[in-house]
ChimeraX commands (.cxc) that place a marker at each C-alpha (Angstrom):
marker #1 position 0.00,0.00,0.00 radius 0.5
marker #1 position 1.44,3.35,-1.04 radius 0.5
marker #1 position 2.08,5.93,1.65 radius 0.5
marker #1 position 1.05,9.56,1.34 radius 0.5
marker #1 position 3.74,12.25,1.57 radius 0.5
marker #1 position 2.65,13.06,5.12 radius 0.5
marker #1 position 2.80,9.38,6.09 radius 0.5
marker #1 position 6.26,8.99,4.56 radius 0.5
marker #1 position 7.61,12.01,6.44 radius 0.5
marker #1 position 5.97,10.84,9.66 radius 0.5
marker #1 position 7.55,7.36,9.35 radius 0.5
marker #1 position 10.97,8.86,8.59 radius 0.5
marker #1 position 10.63,11.28,11.52 radius 0.5
marker #1 position 9.84,8.43,13.91 radius 0.5
marker #1 position 12.87,6.49,12.72 radius 0.5
marker #1 position 15.04,9.59,12.86 radius 0.5
marker #1 position 13.91,10.28,16.43 radius 0.5
marker #1 position 15.04,6.76,17.33 radius 0.5
marker #1 position 18.50,7.58,15.98 radius 0.5
marker #1 position 18.31,5.91,12.57 radius 0.5
marker #1 position 21.01,7.73,10.55 radius 0.5
marker #1 position 19.58,6.65,7.19 radius 0.5
marker #1 position 16.18,8.13,8.08 radius 0.5
marker #1 position 17.86,11.28,9.39 radius 0.5
marker #1 position 19.69,11.68,6.09 radius 0.5
marker #1 position 16.63,10.97,3.93 radius 0.5
marker #1 position 14.47,13.40,5.90 radius 0.5
marker #1 position 17.22,16.00,5.75 radius 0.5
marker #1 position 17.39,15.55,1.99 radius 0.5
marker #1 position 13.63,16.10,1.69 radius 0.5
marker #1 position 13.91,19.44,3.49 radius 0.5
marker #1 position 17.08,20.32,1.58 radius 0.5
marker #1 position 15.55,19.76,-1.87 radius 0.5
marker #1 position 12.12,21.18,-1.05 radius 0.5
marker #1 position 10.33,19.11,-3.69 radius 0.5
marker #1 position 7.54,17.59,-1.59 radius 0.5
marker #1 position 7.69,19.92,1.42 radius 0.5
marker #1 position 8.62,23.60,1.74 radius 0.5
marker #1 position 12.40,23.98,1.54 radius 0.5
marker #1 position 13.94,24.35,4.99 radius 0.5
marker #1 position 17.73,24.43,5.16 radius 0.5
marker #1 position 17.77,24.77,8.95 radius 0.5
marker #1 position 15.83,21.52,9.39 radius 0.5
marker #1 position 18.00,19.87,6.74 radius 0.5
marker #1 position 21.15,20.99,8.55 radius 0.5
marker #1 position 19.95,19.68,11.92 radius 0.5
marker #1 position 19.05,16.29,10.45 radius 0.5
marker #1 position 22.28,16.01,8.45 radius 0.5
marker #1 position 24.22,16.82,11.62 radius 0.5
marker #1 position 22.45,14.05,13.53 radius 0.5
marker #1 position 23.31,11.53,10.81 radius 0.5
marker #1 position 26.83,12.89,10.39 radius 0.5
marker #1 position 27.57,12.35,14.07 radius 0.5
marker #1 position 27.00,8.67,13.38 radius 0.5
marker #1 position 29.42,8.66,10.44 radius 0.5
marker #1 position 26.83,8.80,7.66 radius 0.5
marker #1 position 28.95,9.77,4.66 radius 0.5
marker #1 position 25.99,10.98,2.59 radius 0.5
marker #1 position 24.96,13.36,5.35 radius 0.5
marker #1 position 28.55,14.58,5.80 radius 0.5
marker #1 position 28.77,15.35,2.08 radius 0.5
marker #1 position 25.45,17.20,1.96 radius 0.5
marker #1 position 26.17,19.09,5.17 radius 0.5
marker #1 position 29.43,20.24,3.58 radius 0.5
marker #1 position 27.49,21.51,0.57 radius 0.5
marker #1 position 25.25,23.58,2.84 radius 0.5
marker #1 position 28.33,25.26,4.33 radius 0.5
marker #1 position 29.97,25.68,0.93 radius 0.5
marker #1 position 26.90,27.35,-0.58 radius 0.5
marker #1 position 25.77,29.24,2.53 radius 0.5
marker #1 position 22.37,27.56,2.73 radius 0.5
marker #1 position 20.91,27.75,6.24 radius 0.5
marker #1 position 24.36,28.70,7.56 radius 0.5
marker #1 position 27.03,31.31,6.97 radius 0.5
marker #1 position 29.16,30.29,4.00 radius 0.5
marker #1 position 32.29,28.59,5.35 radius 0.5
marker #1 position 34.67,26.89,2.91 radius 0.5
marker #1 position 36.98,25.77,5.72 radius 0.5
marker #1 position 34.12,23.97,7.49 radius 0.5
marker #1 position 32.98,22.49,4.18 radius 0.5
marker #1 position 36.51,21.22,3.53 radius 0.5
marker #1 position 36.61,19.43,6.90 radius 0.5
marker #1 position 33.23,17.81,6.30 radius 0.5
marker #1 position 34.12,16.67,2.77 radius 0.5
marker #1 position 37.32,15.11,4.16 radius 0.5
marker #1 position 35.29,13.21,6.77 radius 0.5
marker #1 position 32.84,12.05,4.09 radius 0.5
marker #1 position 35.74,10.75,1.99 radius 0.5
marker #1 position 37.13,8.94,5.04 radius 0.5
marker #1 position 33.79,7.17,5.37 radius 0.5
marker #1 position 33.85,6.13,1.71 radius 0.5
marker #1 position 31.79,8.77,-0.12 radius 0.5
marker #1 position 33.14,9.03,-3.68 radius 0.5
marker #1 position 31.01,12.08,-4.55 radius 0.5
marker #1 position 32.79,13.97,-1.79 radius 0.5
marker #1 position 36.08,13.45,-3.63 radius 0.5
marker #1 position 34.75,15.43,-6.59 radius 0.5
marker #1 position 33.12,18.04,-4.37 radius 0.5
marker #1 position 36.32,18.61,-2.39 radius 0.5
marker #1 position 38.28,18.92,-5.63 radius 0.5
marker #1 position 35.78,21.53,-6.83 radius 0.5
marker #1 position 36.14,23.38,-3.52 radius 0.5
marker #1 position 39.92,23.42,-3.87 radius 0.5
marker #1 position 39.53,24.72,-7.44 radius 0.5
marker #1 position 36.94,27.44,-6.86 radius 0.5
marker #1 position 36.94,28.12,-3.11 radius 0.5
marker #1 position 38.17,31.24,-1.34 radius 0.5
marker #1 position 41.83,32.01,-0.71 radius 0.5
marker #1 position 41.84,30.00,2.51 radius 0.5
marker #1 position 41.25,26.72,0.70 radius 0.5
marker #1 position 41.98,27.29,-3.01 radius 0.5
marker #1 position 44.71,24.90,-4.13 radius 0.5
marker #1 position 44.85,23.84,-7.78 radius 0.5
marker #1 position 47.45,21.14,-7.09 radius 0.5
marker #1 position 45.17,19.43,-4.56 radius 0.5
marker #1 position 42.20,19.93,-6.88 radius 0.5
marker #1 position 44.03,18.19,-9.73 radius 0.5
marker #1 position 45.07,15.30,-7.47 radius 0.5
marker #1 position 41.50,14.78,-6.26 radius 0.5
marker #1 position 40.00,15.09,-9.74 radius 0.5
marker #1 position 42.38,12.34,-10.88 radius 0.5
marker #1 position 41.23,10.19,-7.95 radius 0.5
marker #1 position 37.59,10.90,-8.81 radius 0.5
marker #1 position 38.27,9.94,-12.44 radius 0.5
marker #1 position 39.56,6.60,-11.16 radius 0.5
marker #1 position 36.18,6.30,-9.40 radius 0.5
marker #1 position 34.54,6.81,-12.83 radius 0.5
marker #1 position 33.39,10.42,-12.34 radius 0.5
marker #1 position 32.78,11.94,-15.78 radius 0.5
marker #1 position 32.34,15.39,-14.24 radius 0.5
marker #1 position 35.82,15.09,-12.75 radius 0.5
marker #1 position 37.17,14.19,-16.19 radius 0.5
marker #1 position 35.64,17.38,-17.58 radius 0.5
marker #1 position 36.95,19.58,-14.76 radius 0.5
marker #1 position 40.41,18.04,-14.89 radius 0.5
marker #1 position 40.52,18.83,-18.59 radius 0.5
marker #1 position 39.69,22.47,-17.89 radius 0.5
marker #1 position 42.60,22.74,-15.45 radius 0.5
marker #1 position 44.92,21.66,-18.27 radius 0.5
marker #1 position 43.17,23.91,-20.78 radius 0.5
marker #1 position 43.34,27.03,-18.62 radius 0.5
marker #1 position 46.71,26.32,-17.01 radius 0.5
marker #1 position 45.41,26.40,-13.44 radius 0.5
marker #1 position 48.22,25.11,-11.21 radius 0.5
marker #1 position 50.05,23.64,-14.20 radius 0.5
marker #1 position 51.31,24.87,-17.59 radius 0.5
marker #1 position 48.56,25.08,-20.22 radius 0.5
marker #1 position 48.22,21.84,-22.16 radius 0.5
marker #1 position 45.39,22.07,-24.72 radius 0.5
marker #1 position 46.22,18.68,-26.23 radius 0.5
marker #1 position 45.83,16.99,-22.84 radius 0.5
marker #1 position 42.62,18.95,-22.30 radius 0.5
marker #1 position 41.32,17.82,-25.69 radius 0.5
marker #1 position 42.17,14.19,-24.88 radius 0.5
marker #1 position 40.32,14.27,-21.55 radius 0.5
marker #1 position 37.32,16.18,-22.91 radius 0.5
marker #1 position 37.02,13.73,-25.78 radius 0.5
marker #1 position 36.85,10.84,-23.30 radius 0.5
marker #1 position 34.13,12.58,-21.30 radius 0.5
marker #1 position 32.24,13.73,-24.40 radius 0.5
marker #1 position 32.26,10.20,-25.82 radius 0.5
marker #1 position 30.58,9.06,-22.60 radius 0.5
marker #1 position 27.77,11.54,-23.23 radius 0.5
marker #1 position 28.67,14.33,-20.82 radius 0.5
marker #1 position 27.08,17.51,-22.15 radius 0.5
marker #1 position 29.53,19.81,-20.34 radius 0.5
marker #1 position 32.48,18.06,-21.95 radius 0.5
marker #1 position 30.75,18.11,-25.33 radius 0.5
marker #1 position 30.23,21.86,-24.96 radius 0.5
marker #1 position 33.77,22.56,-23.76 radius 0.5
marker #1 position 35.33,20.45,-26.52 radius 0.5
marker #1 position 33.10,22.13,-29.10 radius 0.5
marker #1 position 34.26,25.50,-27.79 radius 0.5
marker #1 position 37.89,24.52,-28.30 radius 0.5
marker #1 position 37.17,23.57,-31.94 radius 0.5
marker #1 position 34.94,26.61,-32.47 radius 0.5
marker #1 position 37.40,29.20,-31.15 radius 0.5
marker #1 position 40.65,27.40,-31.94 radius 0.5
marker #1 position 41.64,27.29,-28.28 radius 0.5
marker #1 position 45.04,25.63,-28.54 radius 0.5
marker #1 position 43.92,23.37,-31.37 radius 0.5
marker #1 position 43.07,24.08,-35.04 radius 0.5
marker #1 position 39.58,25.45,-35.65 radius 0.5
marker #1 position 37.10,22.90,-36.93 radius 0.5
marker #1 position 33.57,24.25,-37.22 radius 0.5
marker #1 position 32.13,20.92,-38.39 radius 0.5
marker #1 position 33.36,19.14,-35.28 radius 0.5
marker #1 position 32.19,22.06,-33.16 radius 0.5
marker #1 position 28.72,21.92,-34.72 radius 0.5
marker #1 position 28.39,18.18,-34.11 radius 0.5
marker #1 position 29.43,18.51,-30.47 radius 0.5
marker #1 position 27.20,21.54,-29.85 radius 0.5
marker #1 position 24.29,19.55,-31.29 radius 0.5
marker #1 position 25.03,16.61,-28.99 radius 0.5
marker #1 position 25.13,18.87,-25.93 radius 0.5
marker #1 position 22.08,20.86,-27.05 radius 0.5
marker #1 position 20.08,17.65,-27.43 radius 0.5
marker #1 position 20.68,17.10,-23.71 radius 0.5
marker #1 position 19.30,20.53,-22.86 radius 0.5
marker #1 position 22.57,22.46,-22.67 radius 0.5
marker #1 position 21.43,26.03,-23.35 radius 0.5
marker #1 position 24.96,27.40,-23.87 radius 0.5
marker #1 position 25.47,24.82,-26.61 radius 0.5
marker #1 position 22.20,25.94,-28.23 radius 0.5
marker #1 position 23.41,29.53,-28.06 radius 0.5
marker #1 position 26.77,28.75,-29.66 radius 0.5
marker #1 position 25.19,26.52,-32.28 radius 0.5
marker #1 position 22.94,29.44,-33.20 radius 0.5
marker #1 position 26.00,31.66,-33.61 radius 0.5
marker #1 position 27.49,29.18,-36.09 radius 0.5
marker #1 position 24.36,29.60,-38.22 radius 0.5
marker #1 position 24.35,33.35,-37.73 radius 0.5
marker #1 position 27.97,33.69,-38.86 radius 0.5
marker #1 position 27.96,30.91,-41.46 radius 0.5
marker #1 position 30.72,28.95,-39.72 radius 0.5
marker #1 position 30.69,25.33,-40.89 radius 0.5
marker #1 position 27.13,25.75,-42.20 radius 0.5
marker #1 position 25.28,27.91,-44.69 radius 0.5
marker #1 position 24.50,31.25,-43.07 radius 0.5
marker #1 position 20.90,31.06,-41.87 radius 0.5
marker #1 position 19.53,33.90,-39.73 radius 0.5
marker #1 position 16.14,32.20,-39.36 radius 0.5
marker #1 position 17.71,29.04,-37.93 radius 0.5
marker #1 position 19.89,31.16,-35.65 radius 0.5
marker #1 position 16.79,33.01,-34.42 radius 0.5
marker #1 position 14.98,29.72,-33.79 radius 0.5
marker #1 position 17.86,28.22,-31.79 radius 0.5
marker #1 position 18.44,31.39,-29.79 radius 0.5
marker #1 position 14.75,31.49,-28.91 radius 0.5
marker #1 position 14.98,27.95,-27.55 radius 0.5
marker #1 position 18.04,28.83,-25.49 radius 0.5
marker #1 position 16.58,32.13,-24.27 radius 0.5
marker #1 position 13.48,30.29,-23.09 radius 0.5
marker #1 position 15.82,28.16,-20.98 radius 0.5
marker #1 position 16.93,31.39,-19.25 radius 0.5
marker #1 position 20.36,31.48,-20.88 radius 0.5
marker #1 position 21.57,35.07,-20.47 radius 0.5
marker #1 position 23.94,34.89,-23.44 radius 0.5
marker #1 position 21.11,33.71,-25.69 radius 0.5
marker #1 position 18.78,36.41,-24.38 radius 0.5
marker #1 position 21.41,39.01,-25.24 radius 0.5
marker #1 position 22.19,37.55,-28.68 radius 0.5
marker #1 position 18.50,37.18,-29.53 radius 0.5
marker #1 position 17.84,40.73,-28.38 radius 0.5
marker #1 position 20.64,41.94,-30.65 radius 0.5
marker #1 position 19.10,40.13,-33.63 radius 0.5
marker #1 position 15.76,41.84,-32.98 radius 0.5
marker #1 position 17.46,45.20,-32.47 radius 0.5
marker #1 position 19.37,44.95,-35.75 radius 0.5
marker #1 position 16.65,43.09,-37.67 radius 0.5
marker #1 position 18.39,39.80,-38.49 radius 0.5
marker #1 position 16.09,36.85,-39.18 radius 0.5
marker #1 position 13.04,38.97,-38.43 radius 0.5
marker #1 position 11.76,42.49,-38.76 radius 0.5
marker #1 position 13.50,45.03,-36.55 radius 0.5
marker #1 position 11.74,45.05,-33.18 radius 0.5
marker #1 position 13.09,47.36,-30.48 radius 0.5
marker #1 position 10.33,46.37,-28.01 radius 0.5
marker #1 position 11.35,42.71,-28.20 radius 0.5
marker #1 position 15.00,43.70,-27.96 radius 0.5
marker #1 position 14.32,45.68,-24.79 radius 0.5
marker #1 position 12.38,42.78,-23.29 radius 0.5
marker #1 position 15.18,40.29,-23.97 radius 0.5
marker #1 position 17.92,42.64,-22.79 radius 0.5
marker #1 position 16.00,43.16,-19.52 radius 0.5
marker #1 position 15.88,39.40,-19.00 radius 0.5
marker #1 position 19.63,39.13,-19.55 radius 0.5
marker #1 position 20.27,42.15,-17.30 radius 0.5
marker #1 position 18.52,40.28,-14.48 radius 0.5
marker #1 position 21.32,37.72,-14.86 radius 0.5
marker #1 position 23.97,40.45,-14.80 radius 0.5
marker #1 position 24.94,40.16,-18.46 radius 0.5
marker #1 position 27.20,43.16,-19.09 radius 0.5
marker #1 position 26.62,43.30,-22.85 radius 0.5
marker #1 position 22.86,43.40,-22.30 radius 0.5
marker #1 position 23.32,46.13,-19.69 radius 0.5
marker #1 position 25.19,48.19,-22.27 radius 0.5
marker #1 position 22.80,47.61,-25.21 radius 0.5
marker #1 position 19.71,48.28,-23.08 radius 0.5
marker #1 position 21.40,51.44,-21.86 radius 0.5
marker #1 position 21.86,52.57,-25.45 radius 0.5
marker #1 position 18.18,51.95,-26.21 radius 0.5
marker #1 position 17.21,54.10,-23.22 radius 0.5
marker #1 position 19.78,56.76,-24.15 radius 0.5
marker #1 position 18.51,57.22,-27.69 radius 0.5
marker #1 position 14.86,56.31,-27.14 radius 0.5
marker #1 position 14.73,53.30,-29.44 radius 0.5
marker #1 position 11.62,51.25,-28.64 radius 0.5
marker #1 position 10.28,53.83,-26.19 radius 0.5
marker #1 position 10.94,57.18,-24.58 radius 0.5
marker #1 position 14.44,58.31,-23.73 radius 0.5
marker #1 position 15.43,57.68,-20.13 radius 0.5
marker #1 position 18.89,59.06,-19.40 radius 0.5
marker #1 position 18.93,58.13,-15.68 radius 0.5
marker #1 position 18.19,54.49,-16.54 radius 0.5
marker #1 position 20.78,54.55,-19.31 radius 0.5
marker #1 position 23.38,55.99,-16.97 radius 0.5
marker #1 position 22.61,53.36,-14.31 radius 0.5
marker #1 position 22.94,50.53,-16.83 radius 0.5
marker #1 position 26.20,51.92,-18.22 radius 0.5
marker #1 position 27.58,52.08,-14.69 radius 0.5
marker #1 position 26.61,48.45,-14.04 radius 0.5
marker #1 position 28.26,47.31,-17.27 radius 0.5
marker #1 position 31.34,49.41,-16.51 radius 0.5
marker #1 position 31.67,47.76,-13.09 radius 0.5
marker #1 position 31.50,44.46,-14.99 radius 0.5
marker #1 position 34.57,45.53,-16.99 radius 0.5
marker #1 position 33.01,46.60,-20.29 radius 0.5
marker #1 position 35.14,49.53,-21.57 radius 0.5
marker #1 position 32.52,50.92,-24.00 radius 0.5
marker #1 position 30.07,51.19,-21.12 radius 0.5
marker #1 position 32.62,53.07,-19.03 radius 0.5
marker #1 position 33.04,55.61,-21.83 radius 0.5
marker #1 position 29.25,56.01,-22.22 radius 0.5
marker #1 position 28.83,56.43,-18.46 radius 0.5
marker #1 position 31.55,59.09,-18.31 radius 0.5
marker #1 position 30.01,60.89,-21.29 radius 0.5
marker #1 position 26.56,61.03,-19.70 radius 0.5
marker #1 position 28.04,62.04,-16.34 radius 0.5
marker #1 position 29.60,65.13,-17.93 radius 0.5
marker #1 position 26.33,66.30,-19.49 radius 0.5
marker link #1:1,2 radius 0.2
marker link #1:2,3 radius 0.2
marker link #1:3,4 radius 0.2
marker link #1:4,5 radius 0.2
marker link #1:5,6 radius 0.2
marker link #1:6,7 radius 0.2
marker link #1:7,8 radius 0.2
marker link #1:8,9 radius 0.2
marker link #1:9,10 radius 0.2
marker link #1:10,11 radius 0.2
marker link #1:11,12 radius 0.2
marker link #1:12,13 radius 0.2
marker link #1:13,14 radius 0.2
marker link #1:14,15 radius 0.2
marker link #1:15,16 radius 0.2
marker link #1:16,17 radius 0.2
marker link #1:17,18 radius 0.2
marker link #1:18,19 radius 0.2
marker link #1:19,20 radius 0.2
marker link #1:20,21 radius 0.2
marker link #1:21,22 radius 0.2
marker link #1:22,23 radius 0.2
marker link #1:23,24 radius 0.2
marker link #1:24,25 radius 0.2
marker link #1:25,26 radius 0.2
marker link #1:26,27 radius 0.2
marker link #1:27,28 radius 0.2
marker link #1:28,29 radius 0.2
marker link #1:29,30 radius 0.2
marker link #1:30,31 radius 0.2
marker link #1:31,32 radius 0.2
marker link #1:32,33 radius 0.2
marker link #1:33,34 radius 0.2
marker link #1:34,35 radius 0.2
marker link #1:35,36 radius 0.2
marker link #1:36,37 radius 0.2
marker link #1:37,38 radius 0.2
marker link #1:38,39 radius 0.2
marker link #1:39,40 radius 0.2
marker link #1:40,41 radius 0.2
marker link #1:41,42 radius 0.2
marker link #1:42,43 radius 0.2
marker link #1:43,44 radius 0.2
marker link #1:44,45 radius 0.2
marker link #1:45,46 radius 0.2
marker link #1:46,47 radius 0.2
marker link #1:47,48 radius 0.2
marker link #1:48,49 radius 0.2
marker link #1:49,50 radius 0.2
marker link #1:50,51 radius 0.2
marker link #1:51,52 radius 0.2
marker link #1:52,53 radius 0.2
marker link #1:53,54 radius 0.2
marker link #1:54,55 radius 0.2
marker link #1:55,56 radius 0.2
marker link #1:56,57 radius 0.2
marker link #1:57,58 radius 0.2
marker link #1:58,59 radius 0.2
marker link #1:59,60 radius 0.2
marker link #1:60,61 radius 0.2
marker link #1:61,62 radius 0.2
marker link #1:62,63 radius 0.2
marker link #1:63,64 radius 0.2
marker link #1:64,65 radius 0.2
marker link #1:65,66 radius 0.2
marker link #1:66,67 radius 0.2
marker link #1:67,68 radius 0.2
marker link #1:68,69 radius 0.2
marker link #1:69,70 radius 0.2
marker link #1:70,71 radius 0.2
marker link #1:71,72 radius 0.2
marker link #1:72,73 radius 0.2
marker link #1:73,74 radius 0.2
marker link #1:74,75 radius 0.2
marker link #1:75,76 radius 0.2
marker link #1:76,77 radius 0.2
marker link #1:77,78 radius 0.2
marker link #1:78,79 radius 0.2
marker link #1:79,80 radius 0.2
marker link #1:80,81 radius 0.2
marker link #1:81,82 radius 0.2
marker link #1:82,83 radius 0.2
marker link #1:83,84 radius 0.2
marker link #1:84,85 radius 0.2
marker link #1:85,86 radius 0.2
marker link #1:86,87 radius 0.2
marker link #1:87,88 radius 0.2
marker link #1:88,89 radius 0.2
marker link #1:89,90 radius 0.2
marker link #1:90,91 radius 0.2
marker link #1:91,92 radius 0.2
marker link #1:92,93 radius 0.2
marker link #1:93,94 radius 0.2
marker link #1:94,95 radius 0.2
marker link #1:95,96 radius 0.2
marker link #1:96,97 radius 0.2
marker link #1:97,98 radius 0.2
marker link #1:98,99 radius 0.2
marker link #1:99,100 radius 0.2
marker link #1:100,101 radius 0.2
marker link #1:101,102 radius 0.2
marker link #1:102,103 radius 0.2
marker link #1:103,104 radius 0.2
marker link #1:104,105 radius 0.2
marker link #1:105,106 radius 0.2
marker link #1:106,107 radius 0.2
marker link #1:107,108 radius 0.2
marker link #1:108,109 radius 0.2
marker link #1:109,110 radius 0.2
marker link #1:110,111 radius 0.2
marker link #1:111,112 radius 0.2
marker link #1:112,113 radius 0.2
marker link #1:113,114 radius 0.2
marker link #1:114,115 radius 0.2
marker link #1:115,116 radius 0.2
marker link #1:116,117 radius 0.2
marker link #1:117,118 radius 0.2
marker link #1:118,119 radius 0.2
marker link #1:119,120 radius 0.2
marker link #1:120,121 radius 0.2
marker link #1:121,122 radius 0.2
marker link #1:122,123 radius 0.2
marker link #1:123,124 radius 0.2
marker link #1:124,125 radius 0.2
marker link #1:125,126 radius 0.2
marker link #1:126,127 radius 0.2
marker link #1:127,128 radius 0.2
marker link #1:128,129 radius 0.2
marker link #1:129,130 radius 0.2
marker link #1:130,131 radius 0.2
marker link #1:131,132 radius 0.2
marker link #1:132,133 radius 0.2
marker link #1:133,134 radius 0.2
marker link #1:134,135 radius 0.2
marker link #1:135,136 radius 0.2
marker link #1:136,137 radius 0.2
marker link #1:137,138 radius 0.2
marker link #1:138,139 radius 0.2
marker link #1:139,140 radius 0.2
marker link #1:140,141 radius 0.2
marker link #1:141,142 radius 0.2
marker link #1:142,143 radius 0.2
marker link #1:143,144 radius 0.2
marker link #1:144,145 radius 0.2
marker link #1:145,146 radius 0.2
marker link #1:146,147 radius 0.2
marker link #1:147,148 radius 0.2
marker link #1:148,149 radius 0.2
marker link #1:149,150 radius 0.2
marker link #1:150,151 radius 0.2
marker link #1:151,152 radius 0.2
marker link #1:152,153 radius 0.2
marker link #1:153,154 radius 0.2
marker link #1:154,155 radius 0.2
marker link #1:155,156 radius 0.2
marker link #1:156,157 radius 0.2
marker link #1:157,158 radius 0.2
marker link #1:158,159 radius 0.2
marker link #1:159,160 radius 0.2
marker link #1:160,161 radius 0.2
marker link #1:161,162 radius 0.2
marker link #1:162,163 radius 0.2
marker link #1:163,164 radius 0.2
marker link #1:164,165 radius 0.2
marker link #1:165,166 radius 0.2
marker link #1:166,167 radius 0.2
marker link #1:167,168 radius 0.2
marker link #1:168,169 radius 0.2
marker link #1:169,170 radius 0.2
marker link #1:170,171 radius 0.2
marker link #1:171,172 radius 0.2
marker link #1:172,173 radius 0.2
marker link #1:173,174 radius 0.2
marker link #1:174,175 radius 0.2
marker link #1:175,176 radius 0.2
marker link #1:176,177 radius 0.2
marker link #1:177,178 radius 0.2
marker link #1:178,179 radius 0.2
marker link #1:179,180 radius 0.2
marker link #1:180,181 radius 0.2
marker link #1:181,182 radius 0.2
marker link #1:182,183 radius 0.2
marker link #1:183,184 radius 0.2
marker link #1:184,185 radius 0.2
marker link #1:185,186 radius 0.2
marker link #1:186,187 radius 0.2
marker link #1:187,188 radius 0.2
marker link #1:188,189 radius 0.2
marker link #1:189,190 radius 0.2
marker link #1:190,191 radius 0.2
marker link #1:191,192 radius 0.2
marker link #1:192,193 radius 0.2
marker link #1:193,194 radius 0.2
marker link #1:194,195 radius 0.2
marker link #1:195,196 radius 0.2
marker link #1:196,197 radius 0.2
marker link #1:197,198 radius 0.2
marker link #1:198,199 radius 0.2
marker link #1:199,200 radius 0.2
marker link #1:200,201 radius 0.2
marker link #1:201,202 radius 0.2
marker link #1:202,203 radius 0.2
marker link #1:203,204 radius 0.2
marker link #1:204,205 radius 0.2
marker link #1:205,206 radius 0.2
marker link #1:206,207 radius 0.2
marker link #1:207,208 radius 0.2
marker link #1:208,209 radius 0.2
marker link #1:209,210 radius 0.2
marker link #1:210,211 radius 0.2
marker link #1:211,212 radius 0.2
marker link #1:212,213 radius 0.2
marker link #1:213,214 radius 0.2
marker link #1:214,215 radius 0.2
marker link #1:215,216 radius 0.2
marker link #1:216,217 radius 0.2
marker link #1:217,218 radius 0.2
marker link #1:218,219 radius 0.2
marker link #1:219,220 radius 0.2
marker link #1:220,221 radius 0.2
marker link #1:221,222 radius 0.2
marker link #1:222,223 radius 0.2
marker link #1:223,224 radius 0.2
marker link #1:224,225 radius 0.2
marker link #1:225,226 radius 0.2
marker link #1:226,227 radius 0.2
marker link #1:227,228 radius 0.2
marker link #1:228,229 radius 0.2
marker link #1:229,230 radius 0.2
marker link #1:230,231 radius 0.2
marker link #1:231,232 radius 0.2
marker link #1:232,233 radius 0.2
marker link #1:233,234 radius 0.2
marker link #1:234,235 radius 0.2
marker link #1:235,236 radius 0.2
marker link #1:236,237 radius 0.2
marker link #1:237,238 radius 0.2
marker link #1:238,239 radius 0.2
marker link #1:239,240 radius 0.2
marker link #1:240,241 radius 0.2
marker link #1:241,242 radius 0.2
marker link #1:242,243 radius 0.2
marker link #1:243,244 radius 0.2
marker link #1:244,245 radius 0.2
marker link #1:245,246 radius 0.2
marker link #1:246,247 radius 0.2
marker link #1:247,248 radius 0.2
marker link #1:248,249 radius 0.2
marker link #1:249,250 radius 0.2
marker link #1:250,251 radius 0.2
marker link #1:251,252 radius 0.2
marker link #1:252,253 radius 0.2
marker link #1:253,254 radius 0.2
marker link #1:254,255 radius 0.2
marker link #1:255,256 radius 0.2
marker link #1:256,257 radius 0.2
marker link #1:257,258 radius 0.2
marker link #1:258,259 radius 0.2
marker link #1:259,260 radius 0.2
marker link #1:260,261 radius 0.2
marker link #1:261,262 radius 0.2
marker link #1:262,263 radius 0.2
marker link #1:263,264 radius 0.2
marker link #1:264,265 radius 0.2
marker link #1:265,266 radius 0.2
marker link #1:266,267 radius 0.2
marker link #1:267,268 radius 0.2
marker link #1:268,269 radius 0.2
marker link #1:269,270 radius 0.2
marker link #1:270,271 radius 0.2
marker link #1:271,272 radius 0.2
marker link #1:272,273 radius 0.2
marker link #1:273,274 radius 0.2
marker link #1:274,275 radius 0.2
marker link #1:275,276 radius 0.2
marker link #1:276,277 radius 0.2
marker link #1:277,278 radius 0.2
marker link #1:278,279 radius 0.2
marker link #1:279,280 radius 0.2
marker link #1:280,281 radius 0.2
marker link #1:281,282 radius 0.2
marker link #1:282,283 radius 0.2
marker link #1:283,284 radius 0.2
marker link #1:284,285 radius 0.2
marker link #1:285,286 radius 0.2
marker link #1:286,287 radius 0.2
marker link #1:287,288 radius 0.2
marker link #1:288,289 radius 0.2
marker link #1:289,290 radius 0.2
marker link #1:290,291 radius 0.2
marker link #1:291,292 radius 0.2
marker link #1:292,293 radius 0.2
marker link #1:293,294 radius 0.2
marker link #1:294,295 radius 0.2
marker link #1:295,296 radius 0.2
marker link #1:296,297 radius 0.2
marker link #1:297,298 radius 0.2
marker link #1:298,299 radius 0.2
marker link #1:299,300 radius 0.2
marker link #1:300,301 radius 0.2
marker link #1:301,302 radius 0.2
marker link #1:302,303 radius 0.2
marker link #1:303,304 radius 0.2
marker link #1:304,305 radius 0.2
marker link #1:305,306 radius 0.2
marker link #1:306,307 radius 0.2
marker link #1:307,308 radius 0.2
marker link #1:308,309 radius 0.2
marker link #1:309,310 radius 0.2
marker link #1:310,311 radius 0.2
marker link #1:311,312 radius 0.2
marker link #1:312,313 radius 0.2
marker link #1:313,314 radius 0.2
marker link #1:314,315 radius 0.2
marker link #1:315,316 radius 0.2
marker link #1:316,317 radius 0.2
marker link #1:317,318 radius 0.2
marker link #1:318,319 radius 0.2
marker link #1:319,320 radius 0.2
marker link #1:320,321 radius 0.2
view
């Protein structure tokens, strides 16, 4: 007989109250994810802690993630590091990858590319495809080691062949931009398509740009518009900006400043500096609506703070008027 959600939570709570670490973890996960009950990181933390005290490696790993991401607690990479290490000690392979990621992207107190690379290699031995992708990016970008695009290509190819959309996208990007390897738009297109078919919105965006620019395919503004629309609907800021630019200029459709403004606003909400600048220009010159110099100035300032030189110039120009 199937249990209702309330019954399931009640049963887990009873087991958790009796000290069952598996129930404590499962109930903590329910509150952490917030899929069948309102999300509650404080309850999740308390339950993970109860299970962690009993050496539950899954709870240790998830508790570390709460500290790493500042959910229900103050963000604390050092605390997260300690918890990931305990989870690894108790046999949690996912914690190996997560600790590697923390060493790669954490604050100055914990960032250590050498340790990240060592742990990614260990995670790869545990068959983590994500670790294979991230290890490749260390070689590609030269983080903690000299840049080695050929090694990066080798590792990304292994991960891409196993169906990882991130690796497919990153390998496509190397072929698309010629990042340490010869450009090959046909290979880039194939890999973007593979990643896009798995819902990777950045791959959709970049595939659209191949059609827009006629790289490896016949130039097709209508196909570019179609693909960018799909990616923009997946809340990809880059696609929202690129689609807005097509509507502003009139590529693949009639010129439509209203639609351009709408799409730029969506991208601005995701802090896209190019969208901040273009929307500022529309407000400055009144394209698609009335002029609004204060809004234009504010947007130029935001884009300037995001290191867009043209926006800095426009902000300075308006500030002197």
